[in-house]
BAMIBA-310454 format. One record per residue (C-alpha): y negated, x, z; residue in three letters; chain. Coordinates in pm, whole numbers, m for minus. Each point is the difference from the previous one (the first is absolute). Layout:
<atoms>
((Y; X; Z); 'ALA'; 'A');
...
</atoms>
This chain:
<atoms>
((0; 0; 0); 'MET'; 'A');
((m343; 130; m86); 'ASN'; 'A');
((m192; 0; 329); 'LEU'; 'A');
((m328; 49; m183); 'ASN'; 'A');
((25; m361; m111); 'SER'; 'A');
((m106; m101; 351); 'PHE'; 'A');
((m320; 204; 2); 'ASN'; 'A');
((m225; m289; m100); 'ASN'; 'A');
((112; m231; 281); 'ILE'; 'A');
((m288; m46; 242); 'ASN'; 'A');
((123; m291; 215); 'ASN'; 'A');
((323; m133; 153); 'PHE'; 'A');
((35; m294; m240); 'ASP'; 'A');
((171; 199; m275); 'ASN'; 'A');
((260; 181; 215); 'LEU'; 'A');
((261; m279; m11); 'GLY'; 'A');
((m44; m134; 354); 'LEU'; 'A');
((42; m374; 55); 'ASN'; 'A');
((m303; m226; 42); 'LYS'; 'A');
((64; m73; 366); 'ARG'; 'A');
((1; 371; 88); 'LEU'; 'A');
((m307; 64; m217); 'LEU'; 'A');
((m193; m266; 192); 'LYS'; 'A');
((100; 164; 328); 'ILE'; 'A');
((m101; 346; m129); 'ILE'; 'A');
((m347; m119; m93); 'TYR'; 'A');
((m37; m210; 316); 'ASP'; 'A');
((75; 310; 211); 'ILE'; 'A');
((m272; 186; m188); 'GLY'; 'A');
((177; 227; m249); 'TYR'; 'A');
((m183; 24; m330); 'LYS'; 'A');
((104; 293; m218); 'VAL'; 'A');
((346; 165; 2); 'PRO'; 'A');
((29; 378; 32); 'THR'; 'A');
((163; 217; m265); 'ASP'; 'A');
((333; 14; 181); 'ILE'; 'A');
((1; m379; 45); 'GLN'; 'A');
((m74; m53; m370); 'ILE'; 'A');
((291; 222; m98); 'LYS'; 'A');
((252; m87; 272); 'CYS'; 'A');
((m22; m376; 45); 'ILE'; 'A');
((110; m113; m352); 'PRO'; 'A');
((298; 239; 7); 'LEU'; 'A');
((94; m101; 354); 'PHE'; 'A');
((m9; m368; m93); 'LEU'; 'A');
((249; 68; m281); 'LYS'; 'A');
((247; 157; 243); 'GLY'; 'A');
((m40; 356; m128); 'LYS'; 'A');
((74; 299; 219); 'ASP'; 'A');
((m327; 186; 56); 'ILE'; 'A');
((m81; 360; 88); 'LEU'; 'A');
((m371; 11; 84); 'SER'; 'A');
((m195; 317; 72); 'ILE'; 'A');
((m348; m71; 135); 'ALA'; 'A');
((m234; 135; 263); 'LYS'; 'A');
((m26; m167; 339); 'THR'; 'A');
((m265; m271; 14); 'GLY'; 'A');
((56; m103; m362); 'SER'; 'A');
((104; m358; 77); 'GLY'; 'A');
((375; 42; m28); 'LYS'; 'A');
((86; m239; 287); 'THR'; 'A');
((m130; m299; m196); 'ALA'; 'A');
((185; 125; m308); 'SER'; 'A');
((332; m86; 165); 'PHE'; 'A');
((m102; m269; 253); 'VAL'; 'A');
((m144; m235; m265); 'LEU'; 'A');
((299; m1; m240); 'PRO'; 'A');
((240; m30; 296); 'ILE'; 'A');
((m181; m315; 116); 'LEU'; 'A');
((m6; m125; m359); 'ASN'; 'A');
((377; 40; m52); 'ASN'; 'A');
((147; m71; 345); 'ILE'; 'A');
((232; m298; 45); 'GLU'; 'A');
((m62; m249; 281); 'PHE'; 'A');
((325; 14; 198); 'ASN'; 'A');
((145; 157; 315); 'ASN'; 'A');
((134; 313; m168); 'ASN'; 'A');
((m123; 354; 51); 'LEU'; 'A');
((m122; 94; m350); 'GLN'; 'A');
((m246; 288; 34); 'VAL'; 'A');
((14; 334; 185); 'LEU'; 'A');
((m301; 230; 20); 'ILE'; 'A');
((49; 349; 146); 'LEU'; 'A');
((m293; 204; 126); 'SER'; 'A');
((m1; 331; 192); 'PRO'; 'A');
((m222; m83; 300); 'THR'; 'A');
((m63; m278; 245); 'ARG'; 'A');
((m366; m12; m99); 'GLU'; 'A');
((85; m55; m367); 'LEU'; 'A');
((257; m269; 82); 'VAL'; 'A');
((m261; m184; 207); 'ILE'; 'A');
((m263; 35; m275); 'GLN'; 'A');
((233; m142; m265); 'ILE'; 'A');
((103; m280; 237); 'PHE'; 'A');
((m365; m87; 65); 'ASN'; 'A');
((m68; m2; m375); 'PHE'; 'A');
((280; m253; m48); 'PHE'; 'A');
((m146; m206; 285); 'LYS'; 'A');
((m315; m55; m208); 'LEU'; 'A');
((213; m208; m236); 'PHE'; 'A');
((275; m136; 224); 'ILE'; 'A');
((m224; m276; 137); 'LYS'; 'A');
((1; m141; m354); 'TYR'; 'A');
((380; 47; m32); 'PHE'; 'A');
((116; m165; 322); 'LYS'; 'A');
((364; m7; m110); 'LYS'; 'A');
((16; 379; m37); 'ILE'; 'A');
((106; 191; 312); 'LYS'; 'A');
((m80; 370; 37); 'ILE'; 'A');
((69; 245; 284); 'ILE'; 'A');
((m63; 367; 73); 'SER'; 'A');
((258; 241; 143); 'ILE'; 'A');
((m103; 339; 138); 'TYR'; 'A');
((65; 245; 280); 'GLY'; 'A');
((m198; m43; 318); 'GLY'; 'A');
((17; m379; m19); 'GLN'; 'A');
((232; m185; 239); 'SER'; 'A');
((348; m76; m138); 'TYR'; 'A');
((m15; m341; 168); 'ASN'; 'A');
((m311; m87; m201); 'ILE'; 'A');
((178; 105; m318); 'GLN'; 'A');
((322; m187; 88); 'PHE'; 'A');
((m202; m319; 56); 'ASN'; 'A');
((m186; 46; m328); 'ASN'; 'A');
((327; 52; m189); 'LEU'; 'A');
((126; m336; 128); 'LYS'; 'A');
((m276; m163; m207); 'LYS'; 'A');
((189; 109; m316); 'LYS'; 'A');
((m280; 194; m171); 'PRO'; 'A');
((m41; 17; m376); 'ASN'; 'A');
((m180; 336; 14); 'ILE'; 'A');
((53; 299; 230); 'ILE'; 'A');
((m240; 294; 18); 'ILE'; 'A');
((159; 291; 186); 'ALA'; 'A');
((8; 367; 85); 'THR'; 'A');
((333; 156; m108); 'PRO'; 'A');
((114; 119; 342); 'GLY'; 'A');
((m35; m333; 182); 'ARG'; 'A');
((147; m192; m295); 'LEU'; 'A');
((309; 223; 8); 'LEU'; 'A');
((36; m77; 372); 'ASP'; 'A');
((11; m371; m85); 'HIS'; 'A');
((249; 57; m281); 'LEU'; 'A');
((226; 190; 240); 'ASN'; 'A');
((m34; m282; 255); 'LYS'; 'A');
((74; m248; m282); 'LYS'; 'A');
((m311; m199; 89); 'THR'; 'A');
((m133; 26; m357); 'ILE'; 'A');
((197; m55; m322); 'CYS'; 'A');
((m144; 129; m328); 'LEU'; 'A');
((273; m130; m232); 'TYR'; 'A');
((m226; m241; m189); 'ASN'; 'A');
((m318; 205; m31); 'ILE'; 'A');
((m155; m64; m342); 'LYS'; 'A');
((m310; 220; 29); 'ILE'; 'A');
((m22; 344; 165); 'LEU'; 'A');
((m339; 171; 38); 'VAL'; 'A');
((m15; 362; 118); 'ILE'; 'A');
((m356; 79; 100); 'ASP'; 'A');
((m141; 353; 41); 'GLU'; 'A');
((320; 159; m130); 'ALA'; 'A');
((m144; 352; 17); 'ASP'; 'A');
((m78; m52; 369); 'GLU'; 'A');
((356; m123; 56); 'MET'; 'A');
((121; 322; m158); 'LEU'; 'A');
((m239; 210; 207); 'HIS'; 'A');
((106; m174; 323); 'MET'; 'A');
((373; 32; m69); 'GLY'; 'A');
((72; m369; m62); 'PHE'; 'A');
((157; 26; m344); 'ILE'; 'A');
((362; 7; 122); 'ASN'; 'A');
((m77; m304; 217); 'ASP'; 'A');
((m138; m177; m308); 'VAL'; 'A');
((313; 80; m199); 'LYS'; 'A');
((220; m136; 280); 'ASN'; 'A');
((m209; m318; 10); 'ILE'; 'A');
((33; m50; m376); 'ILE'; 'A');
((381; 20; 32); 'LYS'; 'A');
((m19; m319; 206); 'ASN'; 'A');
((m153; m196; m291); 'ILE'; 'A');
((295; m147; m185); 'LYS'; 'A');
((m156; m178; m297); 'ILE'; 'A');
((m204; 116; m296); 'LYS'; 'A');
((m362; 18; 109); 'HIS'; 'A');
((m347; 98; m113); 'GLN'; 'A');
((m139; 325; 146); 'THR'; 'A');
((m363; 108; 14); 'ALA'; 'A');
((m76; 351; 122); 'LEU'; 'A');
((m354; 108; 86); 'PHE'; 'A');
((m104; 360; 55); 'SER'; 'A');
((m322; 198; 15); 'ALA'; 'A');
((159; 304; m169); 'THR'; 'A');
((248; 51; m283); 'MET'; 'A');
((218; 285; 127); 'SER'; 'A');
((343; 94; m134); 'LEU'; 'A');
((151; m149; 316); 'ASP'; 'A');
((m169; m335; m63); 'ILE'; 'A');
((123; 2; m362); 'THR'; 'A');
((356; 74; 120); 'LYS'; 'A');
((m12; m282; 256); 'ILE'; 'A');
((m129; m244; m261); 'ALA'; 'A');
((283; 85; m239); 'ARG'; 'A');
((261; m50; 271); 'ASN'; 'A');
((m116; m340; 128); 'ILE'; 'A');
((m178; m163; m294); 'MET'; 'A');
((95; m152; m334); 'ASN'; 'A');
((m214; 135; m287); 'ASN'; 'A');
((m325; m35; 195); 'PRO'; 'A');
((m333; m56; m170); 'GLU'; 'A');
((m222; 293; 99); 'GLU'; 'A');
((m358; m72; 98); 'ILE'; 'A');
((m174; 330; 59); 'ILE'; 'A');
((m366; m35; 88); 'LEU'; 'A');
((m47; 324; 186); 'ASN'; 'A');
((286; 241; m47); 'LYS'; 'A');
((m164; 284; 193); 'ASP'; 'A');
((m141; m231; 269); 'ASN'; 'A');
((m350; 140; m50); 'ILE'; 'A');
((m256; m246; 130); 'ASN'; 'A');
((m326; 59; m181); 'LEU'; 'A');
((m181; m219; 254); 'ASN'; 'A');
((36; 267; 269); 'ILE'; 'A');
((m259; 277; 16); 'ILE'; 'A');
((180; 297; 155); 'GLN'; 'A');
((m149; 288; 198); 'TYR'; 'A');
((130; 300; 188); 'PHE'; 'A');
((m178; 185; 278); 'CYS'; 'A');
((76; 347; 135); 'PHE'; 'A');
((m30; m3; 376); 'ILE'; 'A');
((29; 229; 300); 'ASN'; 'A');
((292; m138; 203); 'SER'; 'A');
((m179; 88; 326); 'LYS'; 'A');
((m263; m264; m74); 'PHE'; 'A');
((223; m253; m178); 'LYS'; 'A');
((m66; m295; 231); 'THR'; 'A');
((m375; 66; 8); 'ASN'; 'A');
((m2; 18; m379); 'ILE'; 'A');
((179; m336; m16); 'LEU'; 'A');
((m265; m156; 225); 'ILE'; 'A');
((m272; 140; m224); 'ASN'; 'A');
((158; m161; m305); 'PHE'; 'A');
((31; m331; 186); 'LEU'; 'A');
((m375; 8; 59); 'GLU'; 'A');
((m102; 88; m353); 'THR'; 'A');
((255; m202; m203); 'GLU'; 'A');
((m52; m370; m66); 'ILE'; 'A');
((321; m202; 41); 'PHE'; 'A');
((117; m355; 66); 'ASN'; 'A');
((349; 99; 108); 'ARG'; 'A');
((138; 351; 36); 'LEU'; 'A');
((352; 139; 41); 'ILE'; 'A');
((37; 351; 143); 'ILE'; 'A');
((341; 152; m67); 'PHE'; 'A');
((155; 243; 248); 'VAL'; 'A');
((345; 160; 25); 'LYS'; 'A');
((125; m95; 346); 'THR'; 'A');
((29; m316; 206); 'LYS'; 'A');
((m135; 166; 313); 'ASP'; 'A');
((m310; 130; m175); 'PHE'; 'A');
((m71; m340; m156); 'SER'; 'A');
((m35; m139; 353); 'LEU'; 'A');
((m204; 297; 120); 'LYS'; 'A');
((m244; m9; m292); 'LEU'; 'A');
((m42; m377; 13); 'SER'; 'A');
((m75; 19; 373); 'SER'; 'A');
((m261; 271; m65); 'LEU'; 'A');
((m168; m214; m267); 'LEU'; 'A');
((m8; m299; 234); 'GLU'; 'A');
((m174; 212; 264); 'LYS'; 'A');
((m255; 93; m265); 'LYS'; 'A');
((m75; m368; m54); 'GLY'; 'A');
((207; m64; m316); 'TYR'; 'A');
((220; m308; m45); 'LEU'; 'A');
((330; 178; m48); 'SER'; 'A');
((377; m49; 53); 'SER'; 'A');
((304; 218; m59); 'ALA'; 'A');
((288; m116; m218); 'LEU'; 'A');
((332; 184; 15); 'ASN'; 'A');
((373; m60; m1); 'GLY'; 'A');
((31; m8; 380); 'ASN'; 'A');
((m226; m303; 38); 'ILE'; 'A');
((202; m320; 49); 'ASN'; 'A');
((m7; m269; m264); 'GLN'; 'A');
((m217; m257; 179); 'SER'; 'A');
((m266; 261; 76); 'LEU'; 'A');
((14; 134; m358); 'ARG'; 'A');
((m59; m349; m133); 'GLU'; 'A');
((m294; m45; 239); 'LYS'; 'A');
((m153; 335; m105); 'ILE'; 'A');
((32; m84; m370); 'ILE'; 'A');
((m145; m346; 64); 'TYR'; 'A');
((m297; 155; 179); 'ASN'; 'A');
((m51; 252; m280); 'PHE'; 'A');
((27; m261; m273); 'ARG'; 'A');
((m244; m234; 176); 'ASN'; 'A');
((m264; 257; 94); 'GLY'; 'A');
((56; 24; 377); 'PHE'; 'A');
((67; 370; m57); 'ILE'; 'A');
((m99; 198; m309); 'ASN'; 'A');
((186; 329; 48); 'ILE'; 'A');
((378; 54; 2); 'LEU'; 'A');
((146; 337; 99); 'VAL'; 'A');
((341; m19; m167); 'ALA'; 'A');
((312; 201; m65); 'THR'; 'A');
((177; m22; m336); 'ASP'; 'A');
((288; m212; 123); 'ILE'; 'A');
((m229; m264; 150); 'ALA'; 'A');
((m232; m19; m300); 'SER'; 'A');
((254; m79; m269); 'ARG'; 'A');
((m54; m341; m149); 'GLY'; 'A');
((m344; m63; 148); 'LEU'; 'A');
((m185; m224; m242); 'ASP'; 'A');
((m341; m65; 154); 'ILE'; 'A');
((m319; m83; m187); 'ASP'; 'A');
((m317; 207; 26); 'ASN'; 'A');
((157; 326; 114); 'VAL'; 'A');
((m254; 213; m183); 'ASN'; 'A');
((56; 337; 168); 'LEU'; 'A');
((310; 210; 70); 'ILE'; 'A');
((m18; 326; 196); 'ILE'; 'A');
((303; 227; m7); 'ASN'; 'A');
((m64; 169; 334); 'TYR'; 'A');
((338; 175; m24); 'ASP'; 'A');
((131; 117; m335); 'ILE'; 'A');
((281; m222; m141); 'PRO'; 'A');
((355; 130; m21); 'TYR'; 'A');
((10; m27; m380); 'ASN'; 'A');
((m180; m140; m303); 'ILE'; 'A');
((181; m337; 21); 'CYS'; 'A');
((m122; m39; 357); 'SER'; 'A');
((m355; 86; m112); 'TYR'; 'A');
((14; m256; m282); 'ILE'; 'A');
((129; m264; 237); 'HIS'; 'A');
((m267; 72; 263); 'ARG'; 'A');
((m297; m19; m234); 'ILE'; 'A');
((155; m308; m163); 'GLY'; 'A');
((m111; m202; 305); 'ARG'; 'A');
((m350; 1; m156); 'THR'; 'A');
((m130; m79; m348); 'GLY'; 'A');
((210; m316; m12); 'ARG'; 'A');
((m55; m310; m214); 'ALA'; 'A');
((m253; 185; m219); 'ASP'; 'A');
((m221; 95; 296); 'ASN'; 'A');
((m137; 354; 23); 'ILE'; 'A');
((140; 216; 279); 'GLY'; 'A');
((m57; 351; 129); 'LYS'; 'A');
((236; 254; 152); 'SER'; 'A');
((m72; 327; 183); 'ILE'; 'A');
((269; 263; 55); 'LEU'; 'A');
((m50; 257; 278); 'PHE'; 'A');
((134; 341; m102); 'LEU'; 'A');
((27; 347; 148); 'GLU'; 'A');
((26; 319; m203); 'ASN'; 'A');
((378; 0; 39); 'LYS'; 'A');
((14; m334; m185); 'ASP'; 'A');
((m120; 135; m337); 'LEU'; 'A');
((343; m48; m160); 'ARG'; 'A');
((m2; m371; 85); 'PHE'; 'A');
((m351; m32; m141); 'LEU'; 'A');
((113; 156; m328); 'ARG'; 'A');
((294; m242; m19); 'LEU'; 'A');
((m204; m316; 48); 'ILE'; 'A');
((m274; 130; m229); 'ASN'; 'A');
((261; 45; m270); 'ARG'; 'A');
((130; m351; 67); 'LYS'; 'A');
((m347; m154; m26); 'PHE'; 'A');
((m128; 214; m289); 'ASN'; 'A');
((m244; 197; 216); 'ASN'; 'A');
((m190; m315; 95); 'ASN'; 'A');
((m2; 77; 373); 'ILE'; 'A');
((m348; 117; 93); 'LYS'; 'A');
((m111; 221; 286); 'ARG'; 'A');
((m207; m150; 279); 'ILE'; 'A');
((m165; 197; 281); 'TYR'; 'A');
((m13; m61; 372); 'VAL'; 'A');
((m319; m194; 84); 'PRO'; 'A');
((m251; 260; 115); 'ASP'; 'A');
((m253; m11; 281); 'PHE'; 'A');
((m285; m142; m210); 'ASN'; 'A');
((221; m273; m148); 'THR'; 'A');
((105; m116; 345); 'LEU'; 'A');
((m354; 21; 126); 'LEU'; 'A');
((m129; m217; m284); 'ASN'; 'A');
((279; m257; 45); 'VAL'; 'A');
((m72; m30; 371); 'ARG'; 'A');
((m375; m9; m50); 'PHE'; 'A');
((40; m287; m247); 'ASN'; 'A');
((220; m178; 253); 'LYS'; 'A');
((m285; 16; 248); 'ILE'; 'A');
((m235; m158; m253); 'LEU'; 'A');
((255; m273; m67); 'HIS'; 'A');
((51; m67; 369); 'LEU'; 'A');
((m373; m13; 64); 'ILE'; 'A');
((m42; m257; m278); 'LYS'; 'A');
((299; m198; 128); 'LYS'; 'A');
((m112; m5; 364); 'ASN'; 'A');
((m372; m51; m56); 'PHE'; 'A');
((m12; m201; m321); 'ASN'; 'A');
((m150; m297; 188); 'LYS'; 'A');
((m260; 214; 172); 'ASN'; 'A');
((m231; 130; m269); 'TYR'; 'A');
((m209; 216; 235); 'LEU'; 'A');
((298; 181; 154); 'LEU'; 'A');
((166; 42; m338); 'LEU'; 'A');
((m309; 168; m146); 'ASN'; 'A');
((m46; 208; 313); 'PHE'; 'A');
((347; 153; m18); 'TYR'; 'A');
((m9; 47; m376); 'LYS'; 'A');
((m339; 173; 18); 'ASN'; 'A');
((121; 213; 292); 'LEU'; 'A');
((297; 125; m200); 'LEU'; 'A');
((m215; 72; m303); 'ASN'; 'A');
((m256; 189; 208); 'LYS'; 'A');
((268; 211; 166); 'ILE'; 'A');
((150; 86; m337); 'THR'; 'A');
((m334; 81; m164); 'ASN'; 'A');
((m147; 191; 294); 'PHE'; 'A');
((233; 296; m21); 'PHE'; 'A');
((m29; 219; m307); 'ASN'; 'A');
((279; 240; 90); 'ASP'; 'A');
((339; m133; m115); 'LYS'; 'A');
((178; 128; 308); 'LYS'; 'A');
((m248; m176; 229); 'GLU'; 'A');
((40; m325; m191); 'ILE'; 'A');
((377; 24; 48); 'GLN'; 'A');
((m27; 77; 369); 'ASP'; 'A');
((m247; m275; 88); 'ILE'; 'A');
((188; m256; m211); 'THR'; 'A');
((325; 105; 165); 'LEU'; 'A');
((m154; m36; 345); 'SER'; 'A');
((m127; m347; m87); 'LEU'; 'A');
((341; m102; m134); 'LEU'; 'A');
((175; 111; 317); 'ILE'; 'A');
((m254; m180; 217); 'LEU'; 'A');
((17; m329; m191); 'VAL'; 'A');
((375; m11; m58); 'TYR'; 'A');
((107; 128; 340); 'GLU'; 'A');
((m214; m248; 189); 'ASN'; 'A');
((3; m310; m215); 'ASN'; 'A');
((211; m61; m304); 'PHE'; 'A');
((343; 157; m14); 'SER'; 'A');
((304; 142; 176); 'LYS'; 'A');
((m9; 293; m241); 'ILE'; 'A');
((m151; 318; 142); 'SER'; 'A');
((m224; 181; m246); 'TYR'; 'A');
((m19; 317; 204); 'LYS'; 'A');
((276; 131; m227); 'ASP'; 'A');
((m270; 85; m255); 'LEU'; 'A');
((m119; 279; 229); 'LEU'; 'A');
((344; 159; m30); 'LYS'; 'A');
((47; m95; m362); 'PHE'; 'A');
((m293; 214; m108); 'LYS'; 'A');
((213; 303; 87); 'ASN'; 'A');
((321; m112; m174); 'ILE'; 'A');
((67; 175; m328); 'LYS'; 'A');
</atoms>
């Protein structure tokens, strides 16, 4: 099939979905399908096996959820199995289905994942679900307990197949597939097209249609930077970037679980709205942290790789790799948390001199498009903080014209009075410390006195 024939489709009407589902799609607020939806949905509706390679945040969830809802039969049989590597992804896919389930009251859907009570899952299974979304490990537990039977599965979706491979789930997936006894449709989604993914596809699929939107997983919506740092001042440098960068939501990636807690605690003491996210945090707390991050109660996550996989959260517009990733795949996955759904994102990678080899590797991968950025210097920080004072003065005295003008004129006079640059810095710094320490913020600005001596 010539996939280019779909290029002119600019709405959902021409994808082959039934009228009832189209009405629901538009009622919910969807307007224009993404590239992967344009290419996947017609093939999925026809029962074709699909191997789709596309970057995270490209709209792939809808590309299998919509045709599943279009084709599902209204009975008490389990018809659809969706496998995903992490609890977070399972919950996200489940919540996406929930948008539509209220319009399809006869369809029953449940989620199965580690960390959730078995009793909850046993009770949900008694409802005879039509669709199960599961992590491989917990699903295998149920298969071994004979609490789930996959004999009549008609549709199998394997989401984030490269992550499954990376996390060691592929043998579990193969064992799960052996439990499906009838001919079925398989859709496999992956962010990368490695030889391993190709081999898996050949073993479990029947002449799949390949939809390759981004074979190298290079997201052009992410502006990438690297910064050489002195490890002695690494945390201070991070704080300086937090002050000078503009972000809605930020994820800081670190290597260890213990340090994620330590760094998050430090940021909280500095007045930032931060939480740690790592594999040791229990499921209910993880869900609460992600809820808080998604809804703006916190705007900084300090995360390890294992905890971050599958996070699909809008408006993450900055990624800081505080610790260097283990490999290029990990780097691609980390920065893939930003620049989603055609939004522009930014990533900053902290490097030491010993990390030059890694820099060369990722530069080669991204065609030398990773730019160098420098640690914010003394004057940059001074200007940022000075402008914050002006903003706070306007905010606090905007209803008192006389006081507002008094403070603004005072700042201007102080700045203009001193001709020597050093004196301007020193008096401005003193004023900043006085105002911030006594009035506006938990953050101590006395660090600037020390920072002037950091090279």
